[in-house]
All heavy atoms as a GROMACS GRO file, in nm:
protein
  608
    1MET      N    1   3.545   4.676   4.269
    1MET     CA    2   3.404   4.676   4.313
    1MET      C    3   3.319   4.702   4.186
    1MET      O    4   3.355   4.790   4.103
    1MET     CB    5   3.383   4.778   4.425
    1MET     CG    6   3.234   4.821   4.441
    1MET     SD    7   3.211   4.926   4.569
    1MET     CE    8   3.194   4.811   4.696
    2THR      N    9   3.203   4.641   4.187
    2THR     CA   10   3.107   4.666   4.082
    2THR      C   11   2.976   4.723   4.143
    2THR      O   12   2.924   4.664   4.243
    2THR     CB   13   3.070   4.536   4.007
    2THR    OG1   14   3.184   4.486   3.950
    2THR    CG2   15   2.962   4.563   3.899
    3LEU      N   16   2.929   4.842   4.094
    3LEU     CA   17   2.807   4.895   4.144
    3LEU      C   18   2.702   4.887   4.033
    3LEU      O   19   2.722   4.923   3.919
    3LEU     CB   20   2.830   5.046   4.179
    3LEU     CG   21   2.705   5.124   4.213
    3LEU    CD1   22   2.651   5.080   4.349
    3LEU    CD2   23   2.738   5.279   4.216
    4VAL      N   24   2.589   4.833   4.072
    4VAL     CA   25   2.472   4.820   3.981
    4VAL      C   26   2.370   4.929   4.014
    4VAL      O   27   2.328   4.932   4.133
    4VAL     CB   28   2.409   4.675   3.994
    4VAL    CG1   29   2.297   4.669   3.890
    4VAL    CG2   30   2.512   4.570   3.967
    5LYS      N   31   2.337   5.008   3.920
    5LYS     CA   32   2.238   5.111   3.939
    5LYS      C   33   2.107   5.062   3.861
    5LYS      O   34   2.114   5.035   3.743
    5LYS     CB   35   2.276   5.245   3.889
    5LYS     CG   36   2.390   5.304   3.960
    5LYS     CD   37   2.428   5.444   3.906
    5LYS     CE   38   2.528   5.513   3.993
    5LYS     NZ   39   2.549   5.649   3.952
    6VAL      N   40   2.001   5.045   3.932
    6VAL     CA   41   1.876   5.005   3.878
    6VAL      C   42   1.783   5.118   3.854
    6VAL      O   43   1.770   5.205   3.934
    6VAL     CB   44   1.802   4.900   3.970
    6VAL    CG1   45   1.678   4.852   3.910
    6VAL    CG2   46   1.898   4.784   4.003
    7GLY      N   47   1.730   5.124   3.733
    7GLY     CA   48   1.640   5.230   3.694
    7GLY      C   49   1.523   5.178   3.618
    7GLY      O   50   1.495   5.054   3.615
    8PRO      N   51   1.454   5.268   3.543
    8PRO     CA   52   1.337   5.221   3.474
    8PRO      C   53   1.374   5.131   3.354
    8PRO      O   54   1.288   5.061   3.305
    8PRO     CB   55   1.274   5.355   3.431
    8PRO     CG   56   1.378   5.448   3.428
    8PRO     CD   57   1.475   5.407   3.540
    9GLY      N   58   1.490   5.146   3.297
    9GLY     CA   59   1.530   5.063   3.186
    9GLY      C   60   1.622   4.953   3.227
    9GLY      O   61   1.605   4.888   3.336
   10LEU      N   62   1.729   4.927   3.152
   10LEU     CA   63   1.817   4.821   3.180
   10LEU      C   64   1.914   4.866   3.297
   10LEU      O   65   1.944   4.988   3.312
   10LEU     CB   66   1.911   4.794   3.057
   10LEU     CG   67   1.839   4.731   2.939
   10LEU    CD1   68   1.927   4.719   2.820
   10LEU    CD2   69   1.781   4.597   2.979
   11PRO      N   70   1.961   4.776   3.379
   11PRO     CA   71   2.055   4.818   3.486
   11PRO      C   72   2.184   4.873   3.425
   11PRO      O   73   2.230   4.843   3.318
   11PRO     CB   74   2.085   4.685   3.559
   11PRO     CG   75   2.008   4.583   3.497
   11PRO     CD   76   1.943   4.635   3.380
   12TYR      N   77   2.250   4.965   3.506
   12TYR     CA   78   2.373   5.032   3.468
   12TYR      C   79   2.485   4.982   3.555
   12TYR      O   80   2.473   4.983   3.676
   12TYR     CB   81   2.355   5.184   3.475
   12TYR     CG   82   2.480   5.262   3.447
   12TYR    CD1   83   2.529   5.269   3.318
   12TYR    CD2   84   2.543   5.326   3.544
   12TYR    CE1   85   2.639   5.343   3.289
   12TYR    CE2   86   2.663   5.400   3.525
   12TYR     CZ   87   2.711   5.404   3.395
   12TYR     OH   88   2.827   5.479   3.368
   13PHE      N   89   2.602   4.931   3.504
   13PHE     CA   90   2.709   4.873   3.580
   13PHE      C   91   2.824   4.975   3.585
   13PHE      O   92   2.867   5.022   3.475
   13PHE     CB   93   2.754   4.744   3.524
   13PHE     CG   94   2.650   4.636   3.531
   13PHE    CD1   95   2.553   4.628   3.431
   13PHE    CD2   96   2.651   4.547   3.639
   13PHE    CE1   97   2.458   4.528   3.442
   13PHE    CE2   98   2.555   4.446   3.647
   13PHE     CZ   99   2.455   4.439   3.547
   14GLU      N  100   2.878   5.010   3.697
   14GLU     CA  101   3.004   5.085   3.712
   14GLU      C  102   3.102   4.995   3.774
   14GLU      O  103   3.092   4.955   3.897
   14GLU     CB  104   2.975   5.208   3.802
   14GLU     CG  105   2.891   5.310   3.740
   14GLU     CD  106   2.880   5.437   3.823
   14GLU    OE1  107   2.953   5.457   3.916
   14GLU    OE2  108   2.796   5.519   3.791
   15VAL      N  109   3.211   4.966   3.698
   15VAL     CA  110   3.322   4.874   3.741
   15VAL      C  111   3.439   4.956   3.778
   15VAL      O  112   3.483   5.045   3.694
   15VAL     CB  113   3.349   4.773   3.640
   15VAL    CG1  114   3.464   4.678   3.683
   15VAL    CG2  115   3.220   4.693   3.608
   16ASP      N  116   3.501   4.936   3.892
   16ASP     CA  117   3.627   5.005   3.939
   16ASP      C  118   3.603   5.155   3.942
   16ASP      O  119   3.701   5.236   3.927
   16ASP     CB  120   3.743   4.973   3.847
   16ASP     CG  121   3.782   4.827   3.862
   16ASP    OD1  122   3.758   4.768   3.967
   16ASP    OD2  123   3.834   4.770   3.766
   17THR      N  124   3.488   5.204   3.970
   17THR     CA  125   3.467   5.344   3.988
   17THR      C  126   3.445   5.381   4.140
   17THR      O  127   3.462   5.492   4.180
   17THR     CB  128   3.334   5.386   3.909
   17THR    OG1  129   3.346   5.349   3.776
   17THR    CG2  130   3.306   5.538   3.919
   18TRP      N  131   3.411   5.280   4.216
   18TRP     CA  132   3.379   5.298   4.361
   18TRP      C  133   3.472   5.205   4.442
   18TRP      O  134   3.518   5.104   4.388
   18TRP     CB  135   3.243   5.267   4.395
   18TRP     CG  136   3.140   5.356   4.326
   18TRP    CD1  137   3.090   5.350   4.193
   18TRP    CD2  138   3.081   5.477   4.378
   18TRP    NE1  139   3.008   5.451   4.172
   18TRP    CE2  140   2.997   5.530   4.280
   18TRP    CE3  141   3.092   5.540   4.500
   18TRP    CZ2  142   2.926   5.643   4.302
   18TRP    CZ3  143   3.017   5.658   4.522
   18TRP    CH2  144   2.933   5.709   4.427
   19GLN      N  145   3.494   5.242   4.566
   19GLN     CA  146   3.572   5.154   4.654
   19GLN      C  147   3.506   5.135   4.787
   19GLN      O  148   3.437   5.228   4.832
   19GLN     CB  149   3.716   5.198   4.665
   19GLN     CG  150   3.736   5.324   4.757
   19GLN     CD  151   3.880   5.362   4.770
   19GLN    OE1  152   3.970   5.296   4.717
   19GLN    NE2  153   3.907   5.463   4.841
   20TYR      N  154   3.543   5.026   4.854
   20TYR     CA  155   3.496   4.995   4.990
   20TYR      C  156   3.621   4.975   5.069
   20TYR      O  157   3.711   4.904   5.034
   20TYR     CB  158   3.406   4.871   4.987
   20TYR     CG  159   3.387   4.816   5.128
   20TYR    CD1  160   3.301   4.876   5.220
   20TYR    CD2  161   3.452   4.696   5.168
   20TYR    CE1  162   3.283   4.824   5.342
   20TYR    CE2  163   3.425   4.638   5.293
   20TYR     CZ  164   3.342   4.703   5.377
   20TYR     OH  165   3.316   4.648   5.506
   21THR      N  166   3.635   5.047   5.180
   21THR     CA  167   3.757   5.044   5.262
   21THR      C  168   3.715   4.993   5.402
   21THR      O  169   3.630   5.066   5.474
   21THR     CB  170   3.827   5.168   5.271
   21THR    OG1  171   3.847   5.218   5.137
   21THR    CG2  172   3.952   5.164   5.343
   22ALA      N  173   3.770   4.883   5.443
   22ALA     CA  174   3.743   4.834   5.582
   22ALA      C  175   3.849   4.730   5.614
   22ALA      O  176   3.922   4.687   5.522
   22ALA     CB  177   3.601   4.780   5.599
   23GLU      N  178   3.850   4.677   5.736
   23GLU     CA  179   3.947   4.578   5.768
   23GLU      C  180   3.895   4.435   5.733
   23GLU      O  181   3.974   4.342   5.752
   23GLU     CB  182   3.976   4.587   5.921
   23GLU     CG  183   4.048   4.715   5.955
   23GLU     CD  184   4.070   4.725   6.110
   23GLU    OE1  185   4.058   4.630   6.179
   23GLU    OE2  186   4.104   4.839   6.150
   24TRP      N  187   3.771   4.425   5.690
   24TRP     CA  188   3.718   4.298   5.655
   24TRP      C  189   3.631   4.306   5.535
   24TRP      O  190   3.587   4.415   5.491
   24TRP     CB  191   3.634   4.242   5.777
   24TRP     CG  192   3.519   4.329   5.800
   24TRP    CD1  193   3.390   4.329   5.749
   24TRP    CD2  194   3.515   4.445   5.892
   24TRP    NE1  195   3.316   4.433   5.798
   24TRP    CE2  196   3.383   4.503   5.884
   24TRP    CE3  197   3.610   4.506   5.980
   24TRP    CZ2  198   3.349   4.616   5.961
   24TRP    CZ3  199   3.572   4.616   6.054
   24TRP    CH2  200   3.443   4.672   6.038
   25LEU      N  201   3.608   4.196   5.467
   25LEU     CA  202   3.510   4.192   5.357
   25LEU      C  203   3.369   4.188   5.410
   25LEU      O  204   3.341   4.126   5.515
   25LEU     CB  205   3.535   4.066   5.268
   25LEU     CG  206   3.650   4.067   5.175
   25LEU    CD1  207   3.666   3.932   5.107
   25LEU    CD2  208   3.644   4.177   5.071
   26PRO      N  209   3.278   4.256   5.342
   26PRO     CA  210   3.139   4.254   5.387
   26PRO      C  211   3.079   4.112   5.352
   26PRO      O  212   3.140   4.037   5.281
   26PRO     CB  213   3.073   4.363   5.304
   26PRO     CG  214   3.154   4.366   5.174
   26PRO     CD  215   3.300   4.336   5.218
   27GLN      N  216   2.962   4.088   5.397
   27GLN     CA  217   2.885   3.968   5.366
   27GLN      C  218   2.768   4.009   5.281
   27GLN      O  219   2.721   4.118   5.282
   27GLN     CB  220   2.838   3.900   5.496
   27GLN     CG  221   2.949   3.856   5.584
   27GLN     CD  222   2.894   3.775   5.706
   27GLN    OE1  223   2.775   3.778   5.728
   27GLN    NE2  224   2.982   3.723   5.781
   28VAL      N  225   2.723   3.909   5.201
   28VAL     CA  226   2.608   3.936   5.116
   28VAL      C  227   2.486   3.966   5.208
   28VAL      O  228   2.469   3.914   5.314
   28VAL     CB  229   2.572   3.809   5.031
   28VAL    CG1  230   2.438   3.821   4.963
   28VAL    CG2  231   2.684   3.776   4.937
   29GLY      N  232   2.419   4.081   5.172
   29GLY     CA  233   2.314   4.131   5.254
   29GLY      C  234   2.340   4.252   5.336
   29GLY      O  235   2.256   4.314   5.392
   30ASP      N  236   2.476   4.279   5.358
   30ASP     CA  237   2.520   4.395   5.429
   30ASP      C  238   2.494   4.524   5.348
   30ASP      O  239   2.492   4.523   5.222
   30ASP     CB  240   2.669   4.392   5.456
   30ASP     CG  241   2.705   4.290   5.559
   30ASP    OD1  242   2.615   4.240   5.629
   30ASP    OD2  243   2.828   4.267   5.578
   31THR      N  244   2.473   4.634   5.408
   31THR     CA  245   2.469   4.759   5.345
   31THR      C  246   2.597   4.838   5.384
   31THR      O  247   2.622   4.847   5.502
   31THR     CB  248   2.344   4.849   5.390
   31THR    OG1  249   2.229   4.771   5.358
   31THR    CG2  250   2.341   4.980   5.327
   32ILE      N  251   2.673   4.883   5.288
   32ILE     CA  252   2.804   4.939   5.310
   32ILE      C  253   2.816   5.079   5.252
   32ILE      O  254   2.748   5.115   5.155
   32ILE     CB  255   2.918   4.853   5.257
   32ILE    CG1  256   2.900   4.826   5.106
   32ILE    CG2  257   2.920   4.715   5.332
   32ILE    CD1  258   3.018   4.760   5.041
   33ALA      N  259   2.901   5.155   5.310
   33ALA     CA  260   2.933   5.295   5.251
   33ALA      C  261   3.043   5.272   5.155
   33ALA      O  262   3.140   5.210   5.176
   33ALA     CB  263   2.977   5.382   5.366
   34ILE      N  264   3.023   5.339   5.036
   34ILE     CA  265   3.133   5.331   4.933
   34ILE      C  266   3.166   5.472   4.892
   34ILE      O  267   3.090   5.566   4.906
   34ILE     CB  268   3.082   5.251   4.810
   34ILE    CG1  269   2.947   5.302   4.755
   34ILE    CG2  270   3.059   5.104   4.851
   34ILE    CD1  271   2.893   5.234   4.630
   35THR      N  272   3.295   5.479   4.838
   35THR     CA  273   3.346   5.613   4.800
   35THR      C  274   3.392   5.609   4.653
   35THR      O  275   3.451   5.512   4.611
   35THR     CB  276   3.464   5.647   4.887
   35THR    OG1  277   3.427   5.643   5.020
   35THR    CG2  278   3.515   5.792   4.859
   36ARG      N  279   3.352   5.713   4.579
   36ARG     CA  280   3.389   5.721   4.440
   36ARG      C  281   3.547   5.740   4.431
   36ARG      O  282   3.600   5.828   4.499
   36ARG     CB  283   3.317   5.840   4.369
   36ARG     CG  284   3.350   5.851   4.224
   36ARG     CD  285   3.272   5.958   4.159
   36ARG     NE  286   3.129   5.941   4.155
   36ARG     CZ  287   3.062   5.869   4.068
   36ARG    NH1  288   3.128   5.812   3.973
   36ARG    NH2  289   2.934   5.861   4.068
   37ILE      N  290   3.607   5.664   4.340
   37ILE     CA  291   3.755   5.675   4.324
   37ILE      C  292   3.788   5.749   4.197
   37ILE      O  293   3.900   5.797   4.180
   37ILE     CB  294   3.828   5.549   4.335
   37ILE    CG1  295   3.777   5.447   4.235
   37ILE    CG2  296   3.822   5.496   4.477
   37ILE    CD1  297   3.852   5.310   4.236
   38SER      N  298   3.699   5.759   4.102
   38SER     CA  299   3.723   5.837   3.986
   38SER      C  300   3.648   5.972   3.991
   38SER      O  301   3.553   5.980   4.074
   38SER     CB  302   3.679   5.760   3.860
   38SER     OG  303   3.537   5.752   3.857
   39GLY      N  304   3.695   6.077   3.929
   39GLY     CA  305   3.638   6.204   3.945
   39GLY      C  306   3.489   6.202   3.917
   39GLY      O  307   3.440   6.158   3.813
   40PRO      N  308   3.412   6.257   4.012
   40PRO     CA  309   3.269   6.263   3.986
   40PRO      C  310   3.230   6.359   3.880
   40PRO      O  311   3.291   6.470   3.868
   40PRO     CB  312   3.210   6.294   4.125
   40PRO     CG  313   3.324   6.372   4.195
   40PRO     CD  314   3.450   6.312   4.138
   41GLU      N  315   3.131   6.335   3.806
   41GLU     CA  316   3.073   6.430   3.709
   41GLU      C  317   2.993   6.531   3.785
   41GLU      O  318   2.958   6.510   3.904
   41GLU     CB  319   2.989   6.356   3.605
   41GLU     CG  320   3.059   6.247   3.525
   41GLU     CD  321   3.167   6.308   3.432
   41GLU    OE1  322   3.148   6.417   3.388
   41GLU    OE2  323   3.271   6.236   3.419
   42ALA      N  324   2.960   6.640   3.723
   42ALA     CA  325   2.881   6.748   3.793
   42ALA      C  326   2.757   6.685   3.843
   42ALA      O  327   2.681   6.622   3.767
   42ALA     CB  328   2.854   6.858   3.699
   43GLY      N  329   2.724   6.708   3.972
   43GLY     CA  330   2.601   6.659   4.026
   43GLY      C  331   2.596   6.513   4.080
   43GLY      O  332   2.502   6.468   4.136
   44GLU      N  333   2.711   6.439   4.050
   44GLU     CA  334   2.719   6.305   4.096
   44GLU      C  335   2.772   6.300   4.243
   44GLU      O  336   2.865   6.372   4.273
   44GLU     CB  337   2.793   6.217   4.010
   44GLU     CG  338   2.733   6.192   3.875
   44GLU     CD  339   2.818   6.093   3.790
   44GLU    OE1  340   2.934   6.074   3.817
   44GLU    OE2  341   2.757   6.042   3.698
   45PRO      N  342   2.724   6.211   4.329
   45PRO     CA  343   2.777   6.202   4.467
   45PRO      C  344   2.916   6.141   4.470
   45PRO      O  345   2.955   6.065   4.388
   45PRO     CB  346   2.675   6.111   4.535
   45PRO     CG  347   2.625   6.027   4.427
   45PRO     CD  348   2.626   6.106   4.304
   46GLU      N  349   2.986   6.183   4.577
   46GLU     CA  350   3.123   6.124   4.598
   46GLU      C  351   3.114   6.004   4.695
   46GLU      O  352   3.206   5.924   4.700
   46GLU     CB  353   3.214   6.231   4.662
   46GLU     CG  354   3.251   6.342   4.563
   46GLU     CD  355   3.353   6.439   4.621
   46GLU    OE1  356   3.437   6.396   4.695
   46GLU    OE2  357   3.348   6.559   4.575
   47GLN      N  358   2.998   5.992   4.768
   47GLN     CA  359   2.983   5.880   4.853
   47GLN      C  360   2.839   5.818   4.834
   47GLN      O  361   2.752   5.904   4.793
   47GLN     CB  362   3.002   5.916   5.001
   47GLN     CG  363   3.145   5.955   5.032
   47GLN     CD  364   3.164   5.976   5.179
   47GLN    OE1  365   3.080   6.008   5.255
   47GLN    NE2  366   3.293   5.956   5.224
   48ALA      N  367   2.823   5.702   4.863
   48ALA     CA  368   2.695   5.635   4.842
   48ALA      C  369   2.683   5.515   4.929
   48ALA      O  370   2.779   5.471   4.996
   48ALA     CB  371   2.673   5.596   4.696
   49TRP      N  372   2.566   5.450   4.933
   49TRP     CA  373   2.546   5.330   5.006
   49TRP      C  374   2.514   5.218   4.909
   49TRP      O  375   2.448   5.247   4.805
   49TRP     CB  376   2.421   5.343   5.101
   49TRP     CG  377   2.446   5.439   5.214
   49TRP    CD1  378   2.413   5.569   5.226
   49TRP    CD2  379   2.515   5.405   5.335
   49TRP    NE1  380   2.450   5.622   5.341
   49TRP    CE2  381   2.520   5.524   5.416
   49TRP    CE3  382   2.578   5.296   5.388
   49TRP    CZ2  383   2.582   5.530   5.539
   49TRP    CZ3  384   2.643   5.301   5.510
   49TRP    CH2  385   2.642   5.418   5.585
   50GLY      N  386   2.559   5.099   4.937
   50GLY     CA  387   2.540   4.986   4.849
   50GLY      C  388   2.496   4.868   4.927
   50GLY      O  389   2.543   4.842   5.033
   51PHE      N  390   2.402   4.787   4.865
   51PHE     CA  391   2.358   4.664   4.923
   51PHE      C  392   2.438   4.553   4.859
   51PHE      O  393   2.443   4.539   4.739
   51PHE     CB  394   2.207   4.638   4.893
   51PHE     CG  395   2.155   4.517   4.953
   51PHE    CD1  396   2.125   4.505   5.087
   51PHE    CD2  397   2.138   4.407   4.867
   51PHE    CE1  398   2.074   4.384   5.134
   51PHE    CE2  399   2.080   4.292   4.913
   51PHE     CZ  400   2.054   4.274   5.046
   52VAL      N  401   2.512   4.473   4.939
   52VAL     CA  402   2.610   4.377   4.890
   52VAL      C  403   2.533   4.258   4.836
   52VAL      O  404   2.449   4.192   4.904
   52VAL     CB  405   2.705   4.331   5.001
   52VAL    CG1  406   2.799   4.222   4.950
   52VAL    CG2  407   2.785   4.446   5.051
   53THR      N  408   2.556   4.221   4.707
   53THR     CA  409   2.492   4.112   4.645
   53THR      C  410   2.585   3.997   4.610
   53THR      O  411   2.544   3.886   4.590
   53THR     CB  412   2.429   4.156   4.505
   53THR    OG1  413   2.528   4.222   4.424
   53THR    CG2  414   2.318   4.262   4.530
   54ARG      N  415   2.719   4.020   4.612
   54ARG     CA  416   2.809   3.913   4.586
   54ARG      C  417   2.947   3.952   4.644
   54ARG      O  418   2.988   4.066   4.641
   54ARG     CB  419   2.831   3.892   4.433
   54ARG     CG  420   2.932   3.782   4.398
   54ARG     CD  421   2.954   3.772   4.246
   54ARG     NE  422   3.009   3.895   4.190
   54ARG     CZ  423   3.138   3.923   4.181
   54ARG    NH1  424   3.229   3.839   4.231
   54ARG    NH2  425   3.178   4.038   4.127
   55VAL      N  426   3.014   3.848   4.702
   55VAL     CA  427   3.146   3.866   4.754
   55VAL      C  428   3.228   3.743   4.706
   55VAL      O  429   3.197   3.632   4.735
   55VAL     CB  430   3.150   3.874   4.907
   55VAL    CG1  431   3.297   3.885   4.958
   55VAL    CG2  432   3.072   3.992   4.954
   56ASN      N  433   3.339   3.770   4.637
   56ASN     CA  434   3.425   3.659   4.583
   56ASN      C  435   3.563   3.712   4.594
   56ASN      O  436   3.612   3.786   4.502
   56ASN     CB  437   3.388   3.618   4.444
   56ASN     CG  438   3.479   3.508   4.393
   56ASN    OD1  439   3.572   3.473   4.459
   56ASN    ND2  440   3.446   3.459   4.274
   57PRO      N  441   3.641   3.684   4.700
   57PRO     CA  442   3.776   3.743   4.719
   57PRO      C  443   3.872   3.715   4.603
   57PRO      O  444   3.968   3.785   4.595
   57PRO     CB  445   3.825   3.675   4.847
   57PRO     CG  446   3.703   3.630   4.914
   57PRO     CD  447   3.602   3.595   4.811
   58THR      N  448   3.855   3.609   4.520
   58THR     CA  449   3.942   3.580   4.411
   58THR      C  450   3.900   3.646   4.284
   58THR      O  451   3.989   3.633   4.188
   58THR     CB  452   3.953   3.420   4.395
   58THR    OG1  453   3.825   3.377   4.362
   58THR    CG2  454   3.999   3.362   4.523
   59ALA      N  455   3.797   3.715   4.275
   59ALA     CA  456   3.753   3.776   4.148
   59ALA      C  457   3.819   3.910   4.126
   59ALA      O  458   3.877   3.966   4.214
   59ALA     CB  459   3.598   3.802   4.152
   60ASP      N  460   3.822   3.954   4.000
   60ASP     CA  461   3.884   4.082   3.966
   60ASP      C  462   3.815   4.197   4.041
   60ASP      O  463   3.880   4.287   4.088
   60ASP     CB  464   3.880   4.112   3.815
   60ASP     CG  465   3.975   4.024   3.739
   60ASP    OD1  466   4.069   3.968   3.796
   60ASP    OD2  467   3.945   3.998   3.616
   61THR      N  468   3.684   4.190   4.054
   61THR     CA  469   3.606   4.288   4.131
   61THR      C  470   3.539   4.200   4.244
   61THR      O  471   3.431   4.145   4.219
   61THR     CB  472   3.499   4.358   4.050
   61THR    OG1  473   3.418   4.264   3.980
   61THR    CG2  474   3.565   4.453   3.945
   62PRO      N  475   3.599   4.189   4.357
   62PRO     CA  476   3.553   4.095   4.459
   62PRO      C  477   3.415   4.128   4.525
   62PRO      O  478   3.353   4.043   4.584
   62PRO     CB  479   3.664   4.097   4.570
   62PRO     CG  480   3.738   4.221   4.544
   62PRO     CD  481   3.720   4.256   4.396
   63ILE      N  482   3.376   4.256   4.512
   63ILE     CA  483   3.252   4.289   4.579
   63ILE      C  484   3.155   4.354   4.469
   63ILE      O  485   3.192   4.439   4.393
   63ILE     CB  486   3.272   4.402   4.685
   63ILE    CG1  487   3.368   4.344   4.792
   63ILE    CG2  488   3.137   4.438   4.751
   63ILE    CD1  489   3.415   4.452   4.893
   64SER      N  490   3.027   4.303   4.477
   64SER     CA  491   2.926   4.363   4.388
   64SER      C  492   2.817   4.420   4.478
   64SER      O  493   2.777   4.351   4.581
   64SER     CB  494   2.864   4.261   4.298
   64SER     OG  495   2.958   4.222   4.201
   65VAL      N  496   2.770   4.538   4.450
   65VAL     CA  497   2.665   4.598   4.530
   65VAL      C  498   2.561   4.664   4.434
   65VAL      O  499   2.588   4.692   4.324
   65VAL     CB  500   2.714   4.710   4.627
   65VAL    CG1  501   2.817   4.658   4.724
   65VAL    CG2  502   2.776   4.827   4.550
   66THR      N  503   2.439   4.672   4.487
   66THR     CA  504   2.334   4.751   4.419
   66THR      C  505   2.309   4.872   4.494
   66THR      O  506   2.309   4.879   4.615
   66THR     CB  507   2.197   4.666   4.424
   66THR    OG1  508   2.222   4.538   4.362
   66THR    CG2  509   2.086   4.739   4.355
   67GLU      N  510   2.305   4.983   4.419
   67GLU     CA  511   2.291   5.112   4.479
   67GLU      C  512   2.168   5.116   4.568
   67GLU      O  513   2.060   5.075   4.533
   67GLU     CB  514   2.275   5.219   4.372
   67GLU     CG  515   2.271   5.363   4.416
   67GLU     CD  516   2.262   5.463   4.311
   67GLU    OE1  517   2.189   5.442   4.213
   67GLU    OE2  518   2.325   5.570   4.319
   68SER      N  519   2.183   5.173   4.690
   68SER     CA  520   2.075   5.184   4.786
   68SER      C  521   2.029   5.329   4.787
   68SER      O  522   2.102   5.419   4.762
   68SER     CB  523   2.126   5.146   4.926
   68SER     OG  524   2.160   5.011   4.928
   69ALA      N  525   1.901   5.341   4.838
   69ALA     CA  526   1.852   5.480   4.860
   69ALA      C  527   1.931   5.547   4.966
   69ALA      O  528   1.980   5.481   5.060
   69ALA     CB  529   1.706   5.469   4.900
   70PRO      N  530   1.947   5.679   4.960
   70PRO     CA  531   2.020   5.747   5.065
   70PRO      C  532   1.960   5.724   5.201
   70PRO      O  533   1.835   5.722   5.213
   70PRO     CB  534   2.011   5.899   5.021
   70PRO     CG  535   1.968   5.893   4.880
   70PRO     CD  536   1.895   5.771   4.858
   71ALA      N  537   2.044   5.707   5.303
   71ALA     CA  538   1.993   5.693   5.433
   71ALA      C  539   1.960   5.819   5.498
   71ALA      O  540   2.026   5.924   5.471
   71ALA     CB  541   2.098   5.618   5.518
   72SER      N  542   1.857   5.826   5.577
   72SER     CA  543   1.821   5.955   5.642
   72SER      C  544   1.908   5.960   5.776
   72SER      O  545   1.957   5.857   5.818
   72SER     CB  546   1.675   5.951   5.680
   72SER     OG  547   1.650   5.874   5.797
   73PRO      N  548   1.918   6.072   5.837
   73PRO     CA  549   1.996   6.086   5.957
   73PRO      C  550   1.936   6.005   6.072
   73PRO      O  551   2.003   5.970   6.168
   73PRO     CB  552   1.990   6.238   5.991
   73PRO     CG  553   1.955   6.297   5.865
   73PRO     CD  554   1.877   6.206   5.787
   74ASP      N  555   1.812   5.965   6.063
   74ASP     CA  556   1.752   5.879   6.164
   74ASP      C  557   1.774   5.729   6.148
   74ASP      O  558   1.743   5.652   6.234
   74ASP     CB  559   1.597   5.907   6.170
   74ASP     CG  560   1.565   6.050   6.199
   74ASP    OD1  561   1.643   6.109   6.277
   74ASP    OD2  562   1.461   6.095   6.154
   75ASP      N  563   1.841   5.691   6.032
   75ASP     CA  564   1.869   5.552   6.008
   75ASP      C  565   2.000   5.519   6.066
   75ASP      O  566   2.098   5.597   6.058
   75ASP     CB  567   1.865   5.517   5.862
   75ASP     CG  568   1.728   5.531   5.803
   75ASP    OD1  569   1.633   5.522   5.880
   75ASP    OD2  570   1.724   5.541   5.676
   76TYR      N  571   2.017   5.397   6.114
   76TYR     CA  572   2.146   5.350   6.165
   76TYR      C  573   2.182   5.223   6.100
   76TYR      O  574   2.101   5.133   6.087
   76TYR     CB  575   2.142   5.333   6.314
   76TYR     CG  576   2.118   5.466   6.391
   76TYR    CD1  577   1.990   5.504   6.430
   76TYR    CD2  578   2.226   5.549   6.419
   76TYR    CE1  579   1.974   5.624   6.494
   76TYR    CE2  580   2.208   5.674   6.485
   76TYR     CZ  581   2.082   5.705   6.522
   76TYR     OH  582   2.063   5.825   6.586
   77ILE      N  583   2.305   5.204   6.058
   77ILE     CA  584   2.349   5.085   6.010
   77ILE      C  585   2.459   5.027   6.102
   77ILE      O  586   2.560   5.089   6.128
   77ILE     CB  587   2.414   5.099   5.866
   77ILE    CG1  588   2.301   5.150   5.770
   77ILE    CG2  589   2.471   4.974   5.813
   77ILE    CD1  590   2.340   5.189   5.636
   78LEU      N  591   2.433   4.908   6.149
   78LEU     CA  592   2.517   4.850   6.252
   78LEU      C  593   2.601   4.736   6.191
   78LEU      O  594   2.556   4.663   6.108
   78LEU     CB  595   2.432   4.792   6.370
   78LEU     CG  596   2.342   4.897   6.439
   78LEU    CD1  597   2.252   4.824   6.542
   78LEU    CD2  598   2.421   5.001   6.502
   79ALA      N  599   2.726   4.728   6.237
   79ALA     CA  600   2.812   4.620   6.192
   79ALA      C  601   2.838   4.527   6.311
   79ALA      O  602   2.859   4.577   6.424
   79ALA     CB  603   2.946   4.668   6.142
   80ALA      N  604   2.827   4.398   6.288
   80ALA     CA  605   2.845   4.306   6.402
   80ALA      C  606   2.993   4.260   6.414
   80ALA      O  607   3.070   4.272   6.321
   80ALA     CB  608   2.764   4.177   6.379
   0.00000   0.00000   0.00000
């Protein structure tokens, strides 16, 4: 999985640092929960939300996501 973090400067890419676990591949436009698989640095989250921007099952990193803002407890993400 590739996670793109967008900030005030150039985007930052994290490859193979996060994973998505489910019985199916997400679709472009989905918001998914991801989990860090490498040890987090001090103050970095172990879980995050990502907006799916690319899915290619044959690629080395089949899923690309852009980091999403943290969801509030009042937000619900539904899967069809």
